[in-house]
C-alpha positions as CSV (number, residue, x, y, z in Angstrom):
1,X,0.0,0.0,0.0
2,X,2.9,2.4,0.8
3,X,5.5,2.8,-2.0
4,X,8.3,5.1,-1.2
5,X,9.7,5.0,-4.7
6,X,6.9,7.5,-5.7
7,X,9.0,10.1,-3.7
8,X,12.2,11.8,-4.6
9,X,14.8,14.0,-2.9
10,X,16.8,16.5,-4.9
11,X,20.6,16.6,-4.7
12,X,21.6,20.2,-4.7
13,X,25.2,21.4,-4.9
14,X,26.3,24.9,-4.2
15,X,29.3,26.7,-5.8
16,X,30.0,30.1,-7.4
17,X,31.0,31.6,-10.8
18,X,34.4,32.7,-9.4
19,X,35.9,29.3,-10.2
20,X,35.2,29.5,-14.0
21,X,33.2,27.2,-16.3
22,X,35.8,24.3,-16.3
23,X,35.7,23.9,-12.6
24,X,31.9,24.2,-12.4
25,X,31.6,21.5,-15.0
26,X,33.8,19.2,-12.9
27,X,31.6,20.1,-9.9
28,X,28.5,19.1,-11.8
29,X,30.1,15.8,-12.9
30,X,31.0,14.9,-9.4
31,X,27.6,15.9,-8.1
32,X,25.9,13.7,-10.8
33,X,28.1,10.8,-9.7
34,X,27.3,11.2,-6.0
35,X,23.5,11.6,-6.7
36,X,23.6,8.5,-8.8
37,X,25.4,6.5,-6.1
38,X,23.0,7.6,-3.4
39,X,20.0,6.8,-5.7
40,X,21.3,3.3,-6.3
41,X,22.0,2.7,-2.6
42,X,19.7,0.0,-1.0
43,X,19.7,2.1,2.2
44,X,18.0,5.0,0.5
45,X,14.3,4.2,-0.4
46,X,13.5,7.1,-2.6
47,X,14.7,8.5,-5.9
48,X,17.7,10.9,-5.7
49,X,17.5,13.5,-8.5
50,X,20.5,15.5,-9.5
51,X,19.8,19.2,-9.9
52,X,22.1,21.7,-11.8
53,X,24.8,23.3,-9.7
54,X,23.5,26.5,-8.0
55,X,25.7,29.6,-8.3
56,X,23.3,32.6,-8.0
57,X,20.7,33.8,-5.5
58,X,18.1,33.8,-8.2
59,X,18.8,30.1,-9.2
60,X,18.6,29.1,-5.5
61,X,15.4,30.9,-4.9
62,X,13.8,29.4,-8.1
63,X,14.8,25.8,-7.1
64,X,13.4,26.2,-3.5
65,X,10.1,27.4,-4.9
66,X,10.1,24.6,-7.4
67,X,10.7,22.1,-4.6
68,X,7.8,23.6,-2.6
69,X,5.4,23.1,-5.5
70,X,6.5,19.6,-6.5
71,X,4.4,17.1,-4.6
72,X,6.6,14.1,-5.0
73,X,9.7,16.0,-3.8
74,X,10.0,15.3,-0.1
75,X,13.2,17.2,0.5
76,X,16.6,18.4,-0.5
77,X,20.1,17.1,0.1
78,X,22.4,20.1,0.1
79,X,26.2,20.0,-0.4
80,X,28.8,22.7,-1.0
81,X,31.5,21.1,-3.3
82,X,33.4,24.4,-3.3
83,X,33.0,27.6,-1.3
84,X,29.4,29.0,-1.9
85,X,28.9,32.4,-0.3
86,X,26.0,31.9,2.0
87,X,24.2,35.2,1.5
88,X,23.1,33.7,-1.8
89,X,21.1,31.1,0.1
90,X,19.1,33.5,2.3
91,X,16.1,34.2,0.0
92,X,15.8,30.6,-1.1
93,X,16.1,29.0,2.3
94,X,13.7,31.5,3.8
95,X,11.0,30.4,1.3
96,X,11.8,26.6,1.4
97,X,8.9,24.6,3.0
98,X,10.4,21.1,2.4
99,X,12.9,19.4,4.9
100,X,16.5,19.4,3.9
101,X,19.6,17.4,4.9
102,X,23.0,19.0,4.9
103,X,25.5,16.4,3.6
104,X,29.0,17.3,4.8
105,X,31.2,15.3,2.5
106,X,33.7,15.7,-0.3
107,X,34.1,14.1,-3.7
108,X,37.5,12.3,-3.1
109,X,37.9,10.2,0.0
110,X,41.6,10.8,0.7
111,X,44.2,13.5,0.1
112,X,46.4,12.7,-2.9
113,X,49.6,13.4,-1.0
114,X,52.0,13.3,-4.0
115,X,49.9,15.4,-6.4
116,X,47.9,17.8,-4.4
117,X,48.2,21.4,-5.6
118,X,46.2,24.6,-5.4
119,X,43.9,23.5,-8.3
120,X,42.9,20.5,-6.2
121,X,42.5,22.7,-3.1
122,X,40.3,25.2,-4.9
123,X,38.0,22.5,-6.3
124,X,37.7,20.5,-3.1
125,X,36.6,23.0,-0.5
126,X,33.7,21.3,1.2
127,X,35.5,21.5,4.5
128,X,34.9,25.3,4.6
129,X,32.2,25.7,2.0
130,X,29.8,23.6,4.2
131,X,30.8,25.6,7.2
132,X,29.7,28.8,5.5
133,X,26.4,27.1,4.5
134,X,26.0,25.8,8.0
135,X,26.4,29.3,9.5
136,X,23.6,30.8,7.4
137,X,21.2,27.9,8.2
138,X,21.9,28.3,11.9
139,X,21.6,32.1,11.6
140,X,18.2,31.6,10.0
141,X,17.3,29.1,12.8
142,X,16.2,26.4,10.4
143,X,15.9,22.8,11.4
144,X,17.9,20.4,9.3
145,X,19.8,17.1,9.6
146,X,23.6,17.2,9.2
147,X,25.3,14.0,8.0
148,X,29.1,13.9,8.1
149,X,31.1,11.3,6.2
150,X,32.2,10.2,2.7
151,X,29.2,9.8,0.4
152,X,30.2,6.2,-0.5
153,X,30.3,5.0,3.1
154,X,27.5,2.6,4.2
155,X,27.0,4.5,7.4
156,X,26.6,7.8,5.6
157,X,24.0,6.3,3.2
158,X,22.2,4.7,6.1
159,X,21.8,8.0,7.9
160,X,20.6,9.6,4.7
161,X,18.1,6.8,4.3
162,X,16.8,7.2,7.8
163,X,16.2,10.9,7.1
164,X,14.6,10.1,3.7
165,X,12.1,7.8,5.4
166,X,11.2,10.5,7.9
167,X,10.8,13.0,5.1
168,X,8.4,10.6,3.3
169,X,6.4,10.3,6.5
170,X,6.3,14.1,6.8
171,X,5.2,14.5,3.2
172,X,2.5,11.8,3.7
173,X,1.2,13.7,6.7
174,X,0.6,17.0,4.8
175,X,-3.0,17.0,3.9
176,X,-3.6,13.5,5.2
177,X,-7.2,12.7,6.2
178,X,-7.9,11.0,9.5
179,X,-11.4,9.6,10.3
180,X,-12.8,9.5,13.8
181,X,-15.8,7.2,14.4
182,X,-17.4,8.6,17.5
183,X,-15.6,10.8,20.0
184,X,-12.7,10.2,22.4
185,X,-13.3,7.9,25.3
186,X,-15.1,9.9,28.0
187,X,-13.1,11.6,30.7
188,X,-9.7,10.6,29.2
189,X,-7.2,13.4,29.1
190,X,-4.2,12.3,27.1
191,X,-6.2,11.4,23.9
192,X,-7.6,14.9,23.7
193,X,-6.0,17.7,21.8
194,X,-6.5,20.7,19.6
195,X,-7.2,19.5,16.0
196,X,-6.7,22.9,14.5
197,X,-3.2,23.2,16.1
198,X,-2.4,19.7,14.9
199,X,-3.3,20.6,11.3
200,X,-1.2,23.8,11.5
201,X,1.8,22.0,13.2
202,X,1.7,18.5,11.7
203,X,-0.3,18.9,8.5
204,X,-3.0,16.3,8.8
205,X,-6.7,17.0,9.0
206,X,-9.0,15.2,11.4
207,X,-12.7,14.5,10.5
208,X,-15.4,13.3,12.8
209,X,-18.2,10.8,11.9
210,X,-21.0,9.2,13.7
211,X,-20.7,5.5,13.9
212,X,-23.9,5.3,11.9
213,X,-21.9,6.5,8.9
214,X,-19.8,3.4,9.2
215,X,-22.8,1.1,10.0
216,X,-24.4,2.1,6.7
217,X,-21.5,0.8,4.7
218,X,-21.2,-2.3,6.9
219,X,-24.8,-3.1,6.2
220,X,-24.3,-2.6,2.5
221,X,-21.5,-5.2,2.4
222,X,-22.5,-7.8,-0.2
223,X,-22.6,-11.5,0.5
224,X,-19.9,-11.9,-2.2
225,X,-17.6,-9.3,-0.5
226,X,-18.1,-11.0,2.9
227,X,-17.5,-14.5,1.5
228,X,-14.3,-13.3,-0.3
229,X,-13.0,-11.7,3.0
230,X,-13.8,-14.8,5.0
231,X,-11.9,-16.9,2.5
232,X,-8.9,-14.6,3.0
233,X,-9.1,-15.3,6.7
234,X,-9.2,-19.1,6.1
235,X,-6.2,-18.8,3.8
236,X,-4.0,-16.6,5.9
237,X,-4.7,-17.5,9.5
238,X,-5.0,-20.5,11.8
239,X,-8.8,-20.2,12.3
240,X,-10.3,-22.0,15.3
241,X,-12.9,-24.7,14.4
242,X,-15.8,-22.8,15.9
243,X,-15.2,-19.9,13.4
244,X,-14.8,-22.1,10.3
245,X,-17.7,-22.8,8.0
246,X,-20.2,-25.0,9.8
247,X,-18.8,-24.0,13.2
248,X,-21.0,-22.7,15.9
249,X,-19.5,-19.2,15.7
250,X,-19.1,-18.9,12.0
251,X,-21.8,-16.2,11.8
252,X,-19.6,-14.0,14.1
253,X,-16.8,-14.4,11.7
254,X,-19.0,-13.2,8.9
255,X,-20.0,-10.2,11.0
256,X,-16.4,-9.4,11.5
257,X,-15.8,-9.7,7.7
258,X,-18.8,-7.3,7.1
259,X,-17.2,-4.8,9.4
260,X,-13.9,-5.0,7.6
261,X,-15.6,-4.6,4.2
262,X,-17.6,-1.6,5.3
263,X,-14.6,0.0,7.2
264,X,-12.3,-0.6,4.3
265,X,-14.7,0.8,1.7
266,X,-15.3,3.9,3.9
267,X,-11.6,4.7,4.3
268,X,-10.9,4.1,0.6
269,X,-13.8,6.3,-0.5
270,X,-12.7,9.1,1.7
271,X,-9.0,8.8,0.9
272,X,-8.3,8.4,4.6
273,X,-4.8,7.3,5.9
274,X,-5.7,6.7,9.5
275,X,-8.7,6.3,11.8
276,X,-10.0,5.8,15.3
277,X,-12.8,3.8,17.0
278,X,-14.1,3.8,20.6
279,X,-15.8,1.0,22.4
280,X,-18.1,3.6,24.0
281,X,-19.8,4.3,20.7
282,X,-20.7,1.1,18.8
283,X,-24.4,1.7,18.2
284,X,-25.4,-0.4,15.3
285,X,-22.3,-2.5,15.2
286,X,-22.7,-6.1,16.5
287,X,-19.1,-6.2,17.8
288,X,-16.2,-4.0,18.4
289,X,-14.0,-3.8,15.3
290,X,-10.9,-5.9,16.1
291,X,-9.9,-8.2,13.3
292,X,-10.8,-5.4,10.8
293,X,-8.5,-2.9,12.5
294,X,-5.7,-5.4,12.7
295,X,-5.8,-6.1,9.0
296,X,-6.2,-2.5,8.0
297,X,-3.1,-1.6,10.1
298,X,-1.2,-4.4,8.3
299,X,-2.1,-2.7,5.0
300,X,-0.6,0.6,6.2
301,X,-3.4,2.5,7.9
302,X,-2.7,4.3,11.1
303,X,-5.0,3.5,14.1
304,X,-5.7,4.8,17.5
305,X,-8.1,3.3,20.0
306,X,-10.7,5.2,22.1
307,X,-10.6,8.1,19.7
308,X,-6.9,8.7,20.0
309,X,-6.4,10.5,16.7
310,X,-2.8,11.7,17.5
311,X,-1.6,8.1,18.0
312,X,-3.4,7.1,14.8
313,X,-1.4,9.7,12.9
314,X,1.8,8.7,14.6
315,X,1.2,5.0,13.7
316,X,0.6,6.0,10.1
317,X,3.8,8.1,10.0
318,X,5.7,5.1,11.4
319,X,4.1,2.8,8.8
320,X,5.4,5.1,6.1
321,X,8.9,5.2,7.6
322,X,8.8,1.4,7.8
323,X,7.7,0.7,4.2
324,X,9.7,-2.0,2.6
325,X,11.5,-3.0,5.8
326,X,11.1,-6.1,8.0
327,X,9.9,-5.7,11.6
328,X,6.5,-4.2,11.5
329,X,4.7,-1.3,13.1
330,X,1.7,-1.5,15.4
331,X,-0.6,0.5,17.7
332,X,0.4,-0.6,21.3
333,X,-0.4,0.0,24.9
334,X,1.5,-0.5,28.1
335,X,-1.0,-2.8,29.8
336,X,0.5,-4.5,32.9
337,X,3.8,-5.0,34.7
338,X,5.9,-8.0,35.7
339,X,8.0,-7.1,38.7
340,X,10.5,-10.0,39.0
341,X,14.0,-10.8,40.3
342,X,14.7,-11.9,36.7
343,X,14.0,-8.4,35.4
344,X,11.0,-6.0,35.6
345,X,9.0,-6.2,32.4
346,X,6.1,-4.6,30.6
347,X,3.3,-6.7,29.0
348,X,2.1,-4.6,26.0
349,X,-1.3,-5.4,24.4
350,X,-4.7,-3.9,23.8
351,X,-8.2,-5.2,23.9
352,X,-8.0,-6.3,20.3
353,X,-6.1,-4.0,18.0
354,X,-2.5,-5.1,17.7
355,X,-1.1,-5.3,14.1
356,X,-0.2,-8.7,12.7
357,X,3.0,-7.2,11.2
358,X,4.8,-7.7,14.5
359,X,3.7,-11.4,14.9
360,X,6.4,-14.0,15.4
361,X,4.4,-16.7,13.6
362,X,1.0,-17.2,11.9
363,X,-1.7,-15.6,14.0
364,X,-4.6,-17.6,15.3
365,X,-8.1,-16.3,14.5
366,X,-10.2,-16.7,17.6
367,X,-13.3,-15.4,19.3
368,X,-13.6,-14.5,23.0
369,X,-15.8,-12.3,25.2
370,X,-14.4,-8.7,25.5
371,X,-15.6,-8.0,29.0
372,X,-16.2,-4.3,28.2
373,X,-18.5,-2.3,25.9
374,X,-21.6,-4.5,26.2
375,X,-21.4,-6.0,22.7
376,X,-21.2,-9.5,21.2
377,X,-18.0,-11.4,21.4
378,X,-15.5,-10.0,18.8
379,X,-13.3,-12.0,16.5
380,X,-9.6,-11.2,16.7
381,X,-6.0,-12.3,15.8
382,X,-4.1,-13.7,18.8
383,X,-0.3,-14.0,18.6
384,X,3.0,-13.4,20.4
385,X,5.2,-10.6,19.1
386,X,8.7,-11.4,17.8
387,X,11.7,-10.7,20.0
388,X,14.4,-8.0,19.6
389,X,15.0,-4.3,20.0
390,X,12.1,-2.0,19.4
391,X,10.7,1.4,20.2
392,X,7.6,2.7,21.9
393,X,6.7,6.2,20.8
394,X,4.0,8.5,22.1
395,X,2.9,12.0,21.0
396,X,1.1,14.4,23.4
397,X,-0.5,17.8,23.1
398,X,1.1,19.7,26.0
399,X,-1.0,22.8,25.5
400,X,1.5,25.1,24.0
401,X,3.4,22.5,22.0
402,X,3.5,18.8,20.9
403,X,5.9,16.4,22.6
404,X,7.2,13.1,21.1
405,X,8.6,10.8,23.7
406,X,10.4,7.5,22.7
407,X,11.5,4.6,24.8
408,X,13.9,1.9,23.5
409,X,12.9,-1.5,24.6
410,X,14.0,-5.1,24.3
411,X,11.2,-7.6,23.5
412,X,11.7,-11.0,25.1
413,X,9.8,-14.3,25.2
414,X,7.1,-14.6,27.8
415,X,8.3,-16.4,30.9
416,X,5.5,-19.0,30.4
417,X,2.7,-19.6,28.0
418,X,-0.4,-17.4,28.2
419,X,-3.2,-19.9,27.3
420,X,-6.0,-17.7,28.8
421,X,-5.0,-14.3,27.4
422,X,-7.0,-13.9,24.3
423,X,-5.2,-10.9,22.7
424,X,-2.0,-10.3,20.8
425,X,0.9,-9.3,23.0
426,X,4.5,-8.3,23.4
427,X,6.7,-8.6,26.5
428,X,9.6,-6.2,26.9
429,X,12.3,-4.8,29.2
430,X,12.4,-1.0,28.9
431,X,15.8,0.6,28.7
432,X,17.6,1.3,31.0
433,X,15.1,-0.6,33.2
434,X,11.5,-0.3,34.2
435,X,12.1,1.7,37.3
436,X,13.9,4.5,35.4
437,X,12.0,4.3,32.1
438,X,8.6,4.4,33.7
439,X,9.5,7.3,36.0
440,X,10.9,9.3,33.0
441,X,7.9,8.5,30.9
442,X,5.5,9.6,33.6
443,X,7.5,12.8,34.3
444,X,7.3,13.5,30.5
445,X,3.5,13.0,30.5
446,X,3.9,10.1,28.0
447,X,0.6,8.5,27.0
448,X,-0.5,5.0,27.5
449,X,-1.0,4.5,23.8
450,X,2.1,4.3,21.6
451,X,3.3,3.5,18.1
452,X,5.5,0.3,18.4
453,X,8.1,-0.8,15.9
454,X,11.2,-3.0,15.5
455,X,12.5,-1.3,12.4
456,X,11.9,2.3,13.3
457,X,14.7,3.8,15.4
458,X,15.0,6.9,17.6
459,X,16.9,8.5,14.7
460,X,13.9,8.2,12.4
461,X,11.6,9.7,15.0
462,X,14.1,12.5,16.0
463,X,14.4,13.4,12.3
464,X,10.6,13.5,12.0
465,X,10.3,15.7,15.1
466,X,12.8,18.1,13.7
467,X,10.8,18.4,10.5
468,X,7.6,19.0,12.5
469,X,9.4,21.4,14.9
470,X,8.1,19.5,17.9
471,X,9.8,18.5,21.1
472,X,11.6,15.2,21.1
473,X,12.6,13.2,24.3
474,X,14.5,9.9,24.3
475,X,14.5,7.3,27.1
476,X,17.2,4.7,26.5
477,X,20.1,3.0,28.3
478,X,21.8,6.4,29.0
479,X,18.7,7.9,30.8
480,X,18.9,9.0,34.4
481,X,15.8,10.3,36.1
482,X,17.2,13.5,37.6
483,X,19.0,14.6,34.4
484,X,15.8,13.8,32.5
485,X,13.8,16.0,34.8
486,X,16.3,18.8,34.3
487,X,16.0,18.4,30.6
488,X,12.2,18.7,30.9
489,X,12.6,22.0,32.9
490,X,15.0,23.4,30.3
491,X,12.7,22.4,27.5
492,X,9.7,24.1,29.2
493,X,11.8,27.3,29.4
494,X,13.0,27.1,25.8
495,X,9.6,26.4,24.3
496,X,8.0,29.2,26.4
497,X,10.6,31.7,25.2
498,X,10.6,30.4,21.6
499,X,7.0,31.4,21.3
500,X,8.1,35.0,21.2
501,X,11.3,34.7,19.3
């Protein structure tokens, strides 16, 4: 569903006419070669487009305006092969609306000791050309990513690739439509927020619908559509006998399939990229959407439970960043703790809606009572999550700003089987440990809903936060509670003052 090859980043090189046409042609040749190598790198998921070398303020301004108006351009990679007087960049950068990465590299890897002369020195001036460019960007107080290293190095290309994925997610958010079925869960604070502020700051647009709008399409699902969807369930999952054709609960499976058909048709017709539901508003639906949500998330939709539209947008952004990678992305919730001498752990789960992309093996399709909401027993996928390093990320509306807090965790096998727990789940050890991580998370006001992923890293999310100009906080193996609290205090002061700068 999500194809990052539709996007492109422009490779932009700065120089000046002082060097003469021959040197500028060499600069262009080198830039073409670097752009081609980056575009061919498996680490960079988008097209890398070479742009002519920029040597005048007018050309720079024109290119920046062109980037703004080109939908599939998600950002620029800037590099100063030679010295490029930075006043030339002021007008263009002041108008640029797309993210950009400053690549601090040079064409040749090593100094040619026996042949280096002033011609070589005049051509290969990235060491101070990029510093001149860096000054004006800092003077303009513009967010950007800086990557230092030779362009052919795997680590350099990996860092560019991380930024490119974040840039794709940022582009995807601009004008994205989110559907809310019903309102937020009553009396819950953290799922609330200012939708107008979110559209201004983050680019996506939140629409509200009565659950009856969804029920209408569920009721319109044809027998053929339902049968086709049920067959997909039988083909893809380990379906318990009672849900199979002829089983005592097969009608419930067809109800779940009708919900998926209706929900999928609604989202497709409205060009939505994310959605929310709430178990407090199910009038007209026979069961809470569980299986349907799990499968739609698998296909790239963002989701937030209990009306949590901010988390649905975050999950969608992480889905975009993850496109084409192994590991998966899911909506998640810190559900219950395991305090133990073998290591304090968190059991992550939700009532129903955990994405199958994080499953360690083929999910089981089961039916169980929900115990909340007063509806019929819902069908759902049950599985254990794979093990390995992962992140939990949460976004909150703090009143005057948005805050993105991320915890690095290590997912481990459960200490014992969970035969009576009828939901998908993941068990993890937070870094540095539960005592520190939970305290830091709570001091930060982190939500109980998160976006969860094995393939997305703090670097992806930090780059995204920079593009969105929102606060970013990381909880990892280096975190100490007192220093973390101090950072929160300094951030409060900074963001308070920044409102008037």
